[in-house]
C-alpha positions in Angstrom: 126.2 12.6 -31.2 126.3 14.4 -27.4 124.4 12.1 -26.0 127.4 9.5 -27.3 129.4 11.3 -25.9 128.5 11.5 -22.7 128.0 7.9 -22.9 131.9 7.4 -23.8 132.5 10.0 -20.6 131.4 7.9 -18.3 132.5 5.0 -19.5 136.1 6.4 -19.3 135.3 7.5 -16.2 134.4 4.5 -15.0 137.4 2.2 -16.1 139.4 4.8 -14.5 138.2 3.7 -11.5 138.2 0.3 -11.8 141.6 0.5 -12.6 142.4 2.3 -9.4 140.5 0.5 -7.6 142.0 -2.9 -8.4 145.5 -1.7 -9.2 146.2 1.1 -7.7 150.2 0.8 -7.8 149.7 -0.5 -12.1 147.5 2.8 -12.1 150.1 5.1 -10.1 152.9 3.8 -12.0 151.2 4.8 -15.6 149.8 8.5 -13.7 153.8 8.3 -13.0 155.1 7.4 -16.7 152.3 10.0 -18.4 153.5 12.9 -15.8 157.8 11.8 -17.0 156.9 12.1 -20.4 154.5 15.3 -20.3 158.1 16.8 -18.3 160.4 15.3 -21.3 158.2 16.8 -24.0 158.1 20.2 -22.0 161.9 20.4 -21.6 162.1 19.8 -25.6 160.0 22.5 -25.7 162.3 25.2 -23.3 165.7 23.4 -25.0 164.7 24.1 -28.6 162.9 28.1 -27.6 166.6 28.6 -26.1 168.0 27.7 -28.8 166.4 30.2 -31.4 166.9 32.8 -29.1 170.4 32.0 -28.8 
């Protein structure tokens, strides 16, 4: 099982590097979308906690 995780990890790293090398603009867009999603989630949690405190 540990061997399979290593293989999947290596494949994932190779895929990410391939994507970045062949299409850096698209890769940057995907990273930006990911960070925007994380930011929105954090803001939502912050609003929820503020509502609880008030």
